[in-house]
ChimeraX commands (.cxc) that place a marker at each C-alpha (Angstrom):
marker #1 position 28.85,-1.54,-1.15 radius 0.5
marker #1 position 27.05,1.63,-2.59 radius 0.5
marker #1 position 24.01,3.39,-0.88 radius 0.5
marker #1 position 20.78,2.07,-2.06 radius 0.5
marker #1 position 18.45,4.73,-1.07 radius 0.5
marker #1 position 17.35,7.14,1.76 radius 0.5
marker #1 position 15.90,5.36,4.65 radius 0.5
marker #1 position 14.41,8.07,6.65 radius 0.5
marker #1 position 14.82,11.83,7.50 radius 0.5
marker #1 position 14.79,13.26,10.85 radius 0.5
marker #1 position 13.64,16.91,11.49 radius 0.5
marker #1 position 13.85,19.25,14.51 radius 0.5
marker #1 position 10.49,20.90,14.85 radius 0.5
marker #1 position 9.08,23.45,17.39 radius 0.5
marker #1 position 6.02,21.51,18.25 radius 0.5
marker #1 position 5.74,17.66,17.54 radius 0.5
marker #1 position 2.00,17.52,17.72 radius 0.5
marker #1 position 1.48,20.28,15.17 radius 0.5
marker #1 position 4.03,18.80,12.82 radius 0.5
marker #1 position 2.57,15.31,13.28 radius 0.5
marker #1 position -0.87,16.76,12.47 radius 0.5
marker #1 position 0.47,18.55,9.39 radius 0.5
marker #1 position 2.31,15.55,7.80 radius 0.5
marker #1 position -0.72,13.37,8.48 radius 0.5
marker #1 position -3.11,15.74,6.67 radius 0.5
marker #1 position -0.68,16.89,4.04 radius 0.5
marker #1 position 0.84,13.60,3.05 radius 0.5
marker #1 position -0.83,10.89,4.77 radius 0.5
marker #1 position 1.90,9.90,7.07 radius 0.5
marker #1 position 0.88,7.73,10.10 radius 0.5
marker #1 position 2.53,7.54,13.57 radius 0.5
marker #1 position 4.12,4.34,14.35 radius 0.5
marker #1 position 5.83,5.31,17.58 radius 0.5
marker #1 position 6.09,8.35,19.68 radius 0.5
marker #1 position 7.18,9.35,23.09 radius 0.5
marker #1 position 7.58,12.82,24.81 radius 0.5
marker #1 position 9.03,15.22,22.32 radius 0.5
marker #1 position 9.34,12.83,19.44 radius 0.5
marker #1 position 7.41,11.05,16.71 radius 0.5
marker #1 position 8.19,8.50,14.04 radius 0.5
marker #1 position 6.07,8.39,11.00 radius 0.5
marker #1 position 5.47,6.14,8.15 radius 0.5
marker #1 position 4.32,7.11,4.65 radius 0.5
marker #1 position 1.05,5.28,3.68 radius 0.5
marker #1 position 2.66,3.38,0.89 radius 0.5
marker #1 position 5.67,2.41,2.93 radius 0.5
marker #1 position 6.93,-0.77,4.44 radius 0.5
marker #1 position 9.71,1.02,6.27 radius 0.5
marker #1 position 10.12,0.88,9.99 radius 0.5
marker #1 position 9.60,4.76,9.82 radius 0.5
marker #1 position 10.31,7.33,7.07 radius 0.5
marker #1 position 10.21,10.58,9.08 radius 0.5
marker #1 position 11.26,11.26,12.61 radius 0.5
marker #1 position 10.31,14.50,14.46 radius 0.5
marker #1 position 12.19,15.86,17.48 radius 0.5
marker #1 position 10.60,18.83,19.31 radius 0.5
marker #1 position 13.04,21.55,20.41 radius 0.5
marker #1 position 10.36,24.24,21.50 radius 0.5
marker #1 position 8.61,27.16,20.20 radius 0.5
marker #1 position 11.57,29.58,20.98 radius 0.5
marker #1 position 13.65,27.92,18.22 radius 0.5
marker #1 position 14.76,30.21,15.53 radius 0.5
marker #1 position 14.19,29.56,11.81 radius 0.5
marker #1 position 16.91,27.60,9.94 radius 0.5
marker #1 position 19.18,29.99,8.30 radius 0.5
marker #1 position 20.23,27.34,5.73 radius 0.5
marker #1 position 20.40,28.73,2.27 radius 0.5
marker #1 position 20.40,32.43,3.50 radius 0.5
marker #1 position 23.99,32.66,4.62 radius 0.5
marker #1 position 24.65,29.32,6.08 radius 0.5
marker #1 position 25.04,25.56,4.52 radius 0.5
marker #1 position 22.27,23.13,5.47 radius 0.5
marker #1 position 19.66,20.93,4.03 radius 0.5
marker #1 position 17.39,22.55,1.27 radius 0.5
marker #1 position 14.58,20.14,1.09 radius 0.5
marker #1 position 13.39,16.42,1.20 radius 0.5
marker #1 position 11.65,14.91,-1.76 radius 0.5
marker #1 position 8.61,12.46,-1.43 radius 0.5
marker #1 position 7.76,10.54,-4.44 radius 0.5
marker #1 position 4.08,9.76,-5.30 radius 0.5
marker #1 position 3.07,6.76,-7.63 radius 0.5
marker #1 position 0.74,8.76,-10.06 radius 0.5
marker #1 position -0.15,12.11,-11.38 radius 0.5
marker #1 position -3.62,11.83,-10.10 radius 0.5
marker #1 position -2.03,11.47,-6.68 radius 0.5
marker #1 position 0.27,14.48,-7.32 radius 0.5
marker #1 position -2.87,16.60,-8.25 radius 0.5
marker #1 position -4.58,15.44,-4.93 radius 0.5
marker #1 position -1.56,16.34,-2.93 radius 0.5
marker #1 position -1.45,19.72,-4.68 radius 0.5
marker #1 position -4.96,20.40,-3.78 radius 0.5
marker #1 position -4.43,19.39,-0.09 radius 0.5
marker #1 position -1.12,21.52,0.25 radius 0.5
marker #1 position -3.03,24.56,-1.29 radius 0.5
marker #1 position -5.83,24.11,1.10 radius 0.5
marker #1 position -3.28,24.04,3.97 radius 0.5
marker #1 position -1.55,27.09,2.68 radius 0.5
marker #1 position 1.65,25.15,2.54 radius 0.5
marker #1 position 2.10,24.91,-1.37 radius 0.5
marker #1 position 4.88,27.47,-2.47 radius 0.5
marker #1 position 5.59,26.21,-5.95 radius 0.5
marker #1 position 5.22,23.79,-8.74 radius 0.5
marker #1 position 7.70,22.95,-11.45 radius 0.5
marker #1 position 8.30,20.80,-14.58 radius 0.5
marker #1 position 11.81,19.37,-14.61 radius 0.5
marker #1 position 10.95,17.32,-17.70 radius 0.5
marker #1 position 11.64,14.09,-16.22 radius 0.5
marker #1 position 10.22,14.90,-12.67 radius 0.5
marker #1 position 6.96,16.80,-11.97 radius 0.5
marker #1 position 7.34,18.58,-8.60 radius 0.5
marker #1 position 5.40,20.49,-5.85 radius 0.5
marker #1 position 7.31,22.35,-3.30 radius 0.5
marker #1 position 5.80,23.14,0.09 radius 0.5
marker #1 position 6.69,24.24,3.60 radius 0.5
marker #1 position 5.66,22.58,6.79 radius 0.5
marker #1 position 4.67,24.53,9.93 radius 0.5
marker #1 position 8.23,25.40,10.83 radius 0.5
marker #1 position 8.99,26.64,7.35 radius 0.5
marker #1 position 10.98,23.61,6.46 radius 0.5
marker #1 position 10.66,22.99,2.57 radius 0.5
marker #1 position 9.88,19.64,0.98 radius 0.5
marker #1 position 9.08,18.44,-2.48 radius 0.5
marker #1 position 6.44,15.89,-3.49 radius 0.5
marker #1 position 7.21,14.64,-7.05 radius 0.5
marker #1 position 6.20,12.02,-9.87 radius 0.5
marker #1 position 9.01,10.64,-11.95 radius 0.5
marker #1 position 8.30,9.96,-15.54 radius 0.5
marker #1 position 8.78,6.12,-16.08 radius 0.5
marker #1 position 12.10,5.13,-17.95 radius 0.5
marker #1 position 10.18,3.74,-20.74 radius 0.5
marker #1 position 8.46,6.89,-21.36 radius 0.5
marker #1 position 11.65,8.99,-21.34 radius 0.5
marker #1 position 12.65,10.42,-24.77 radius 0.5
marker #1 position 15.74,12.11,-25.96 radius 0.5
marker #1 position 13.60,15.34,-26.18 radius 0.5
marker #1 position 12.56,14.83,-22.34 radius 0.5
marker #1 position 16.08,14.09,-21.28 radius 0.5
marker #1 position 17.36,17.21,-23.04 radius 0.5
marker #1 position 14.76,19.32,-21.59 radius 0.5
marker #1 position 15.90,18.47,-17.91 radius 0.5
marker #1 position 17.91,21.78,-17.81 radius 0.5
marker #1 position 14.99,24.06,-18.36 radius 0.5
marker #1 position 12.56,24.42,-15.41 radius 0.5
marker #1 position 9.17,25.22,-16.44 radius 0.5
marker #1 position 5.77,25.80,-14.71 radius 0.5
marker #1 position 4.01,22.67,-13.92 radius 0.5
marker #1 position 0.92,21.88,-16.05 radius 0.5
marker #1 position -0.69,18.75,-14.52 radius 0.5
marker #1 position -3.53,18.70,-16.94 radius 0.5
marker #1 position -1.23,18.50,-19.94 radius 0.5
marker #1 position 0.93,15.93,-18.13 radius 0.5
marker #1 position -2.02,13.78,-17.36 radius 0.5
marker #1 position -3.12,13.99,-20.94 radius 0.5
marker #1 position 0.52,13.01,-22.10 radius 0.5
marker #1 position 1.32,10.25,-19.49 radius 0.5
marker #1 position -2.20,9.29,-18.04 radius 0.5
marker #1 position -3.33,10.02,-14.64 radius 0.5
marker #1 position -2.86,6.38,-13.31 radius 0.5
marker #1 position 0.52,5.75,-14.99 radius 0.5
marker #1 position 2.85,4.56,-12.22 radius 0.5
marker #1 position 5.87,6.84,-12.12 radius 0.5
marker #1 position 9.46,6.06,-11.31 radius 0.5
marker #1 position 9.43,2.59,-12.92 radius 0.5
marker #1 position 12.90,2.00,-14.16 radius 0.5
marker #1 position 14.16,5.05,-12.43 radius 0.5
marker #1 position 13.67,4.98,-8.77 radius 0.5
marker #1 position 11.66,1.81,-8.77 radius 0.5
marker #1 position 13.32,-1.34,-10.43 radius 0.5
marker #1 position 11.52,-2.39,-13.76 radius 0.5
marker link #1:1,2 radius 0.2
marker link #1:2,3 radius 0.2
marker link #1:3,4 radius 0.2
marker link #1:4,5 radius 0.2
marker link #1:5,6 radius 0.2
marker link #1:6,7 radius 0.2
marker link #1:7,8 radius 0.2
marker link #1:8,9 radius 0.2
marker link #1:9,10 radius 0.2
marker link #1:10,11 radius 0.2
marker link #1:11,12 radius 0.2
marker link #1:12,13 radius 0.2
marker link #1:13,14 radius 0.2
marker link #1:14,15 radius 0.2
marker link #1:15,16 radius 0.2
marker link #1:16,17 radius 0.2
marker link #1:17,18 radius 0.2
marker link #1:18,19 radius 0.2
marker link #1:19,20 radius 0.2
marker link #1:20,21 radius 0.2
marker link #1:21,22 radius 0.2
marker link #1:22,23 radius 0.2
marker link #1:23,24 radius 0.2
marker link #1:24,25 radius 0.2
marker link #1:25,26 radius 0.2
marker link #1:26,27 radius 0.2
marker link #1:27,28 radius 0.2
marker link #1:28,29 radius 0.2
marker link #1:29,30 radius 0.2
marker link #1:30,31 radius 0.2
marker link #1:31,32 radius 0.2
marker link #1:32,33 radius 0.2
marker link #1:33,34 radius 0.2
marker link #1:34,35 radius 0.2
marker link #1:35,36 radius 0.2
marker link #1:36,37 radius 0.2
marker link #1:37,38 radius 0.2
marker link #1:38,39 radius 0.2
marker link #1:39,40 radius 0.2
marker link #1:40,41 radius 0.2
marker link #1:41,42 radius 0.2
marker link #1:42,43 radius 0.2
marker link #1:43,44 radius 0.2
marker link #1:44,45 radius 0.2
marker link #1:45,46 radius 0.2
marker link #1:46,47 radius 0.2
marker link #1:47,48 radius 0.2
marker link #1:48,49 radius 0.2
marker link #1:49,50 radius 0.2
marker link #1:50,51 radius 0.2
marker link #1:51,52 radius 0.2
marker link #1:52,53 radius 0.2
marker link #1:53,54 radius 0.2
marker link #1:54,55 radius 0.2
marker link #1:55,56 radius 0.2
marker link #1:56,57 radius 0.2
marker link #1:57,58 radius 0.2
marker link #1:58,59 radius 0.2
marker link #1:59,60 radius 0.2
marker link #1:60,61 radius 0.2
marker link #1:61,62 radius 0.2
marker link #1:62,63 radius 0.2
marker link #1:63,64 radius 0.2
marker link #1:64,65 radius 0.2
marker link #1:65,66 radius 0.2
marker link #1:66,67 radius 0.2
marker link #1:67,68 radius 0.2
marker link #1:68,69 radius 0.2
marker link #1:69,70 radius 0.2
marker link #1:70,71 radius 0.2
marker link #1:71,72 radius 0.2
marker link #1:72,73 radius 0.2
marker link #1:73,74 radius 0.2
marker link #1:74,75 radius 0.2
marker link #1:75,76 radius 0.2
marker link #1:76,77 radius 0.2
marker link #1:77,78 radius 0.2
marker link #1:78,79 radius 0.2
marker link #1:79,80 radius 0.2
marker link #1:80,81 radius 0.2
marker link #1:81,82 radius 0.2
marker link #1:82,83 radius 0.2
marker link #1:83,84 radius 0.2
marker link #1:84,85 radius 0.2
marker link #1:85,86 radius 0.2
marker link #1:86,87 radius 0.2
marker link #1:87,88 radius 0.2
marker link #1:88,89 radius 0.2
marker link #1:89,90 radius 0.2
marker link #1:90,91 radius 0.2
marker link #1:91,92 radius 0.2
marker link #1:92,93 radius 0.2
marker link #1:93,94 radius 0.2
marker link #1:94,95 radius 0.2
marker link #1:95,96 radius 0.2
marker link #1:96,97 radius 0.2
marker link #1:97,98 radius 0.2
marker link #1:98,99 radius 0.2
marker link #1:99,100 radius 0.2
marker link #1:100,101 radius 0.2
marker link #1:101,102 radius 0.2
marker link #1:102,103 radius 0.2
marker link #1:103,104 radius 0.2
marker link #1:104,105 radius 0.2
marker link #1:105,106 radius 0.2
marker link #1:106,107 radius 0.2
marker link #1:107,108 radius 0.2
marker link #1:108,109 radius 0.2
marker link #1:109,110 radius 0.2
marker link #1:110,111 radius 0.2
marker link #1:111,112 radius 0.2
marker link #1:112,113 radius 0.2
marker link #1:113,114 radius 0.2
marker link #1:114,115 radius 0.2
marker link #1:115,116 radius 0.2
marker link #1:116,117 radius 0.2
marker link #1:117,118 radius 0.2
marker link #1:118,119 radius 0.2
marker link #1:119,120 radius 0.2
marker link #1:120,121 radius 0.2
marker link #1:121,122 radius 0.2
marker link #1:122,123 radius 0.2
marker link #1:123,124 radius 0.2
marker link #1:124,125 radius 0.2
marker link #1:125,126 radius 0.2
marker link #1:126,127 radius 0.2
marker link #1:127,128 radius 0.2
marker link #1:128,129 radius 0.2
marker link #1:129,130 radius 0.2
marker link #1:130,131 radius 0.2
marker link #1:131,132 radius 0.2
marker link #1:132,133 radius 0.2
marker link #1:133,134 radius 0.2
marker link #1:134,135 radius 0.2
marker link #1:135,136 radius 0.2
marker link #1:136,137 radius 0.2
marker link #1:137,138 radius 0.2
marker link #1:138,139 radius 0.2
marker link #1:139,140 radius 0.2
marker link #1:140,141 radius 0.2
marker link #1:141,142 radius 0.2
marker link #1:142,143 radius 0.2
marker link #1:143,144 radius 0.2
marker link #1:144,145 radius 0.2
marker link #1:145,146 radius 0.2
marker link #1:146,147 radius 0.2
marker link #1:147,148 radius 0.2
marker link #1:148,149 radius 0.2
marker link #1:149,150 radius 0.2
marker link #1:150,151 radius 0.2
marker link #1:151,152 radius 0.2
marker link #1:152,153 radius 0.2
marker link #1:153,154 radius 0.2
marker link #1:154,155 radius 0.2
marker link #1:155,156 radius 0.2
marker link #1:156,157 radius 0.2
marker link #1:157,158 radius 0.2
marker link #1:158,159 radius 0.2
marker link #1:159,160 radius 0.2
marker link #1:160,161 radius 0.2
marker link #1:161,162 radius 0.2
marker link #1:162,163 radius 0.2
marker link #1:163,164 radius 0.2
marker link #1:164,165 radius 0.2
marker link #1:165,166 radius 0.2
marker link #1:166,167 radius 0.2
marker link #1:167,168 radius 0.2
marker link #1:168,169 radius 0.2
view
């Protein structure tokens, strides 16, 4: 039986309380369970038991060397429903000083950010399958700067993303 989707991610962090506060403010996650040195969070639009687990390992922990001389996870990608929501998240991440990039992958509109421990994550909106064109599919190999205003004009700010791609049609 093939894998259907990612159920949750678990991160080692220096300080659970600081990380919980960040993910609540940045992405609207809510704590569904916590214990000393650990917290389990759920995304606001999720019915999953939890989407993110955080385990505290202390302030002395070194930065992850992944991608700079060792293998490891590069980033997690969280999906939002609309371009208006992606724009709101971009503003929040900017205010928090966490936004480190924004890219147009043709079929995916993506923001890149780092949490308080420097762990990178992506927040993206996926072009619905019904709006994909041969031109859009061919352009996936070229990464361009994100232009949310142009994308909102093209697709609409309230168009639900991912339909027929990550969400069944």
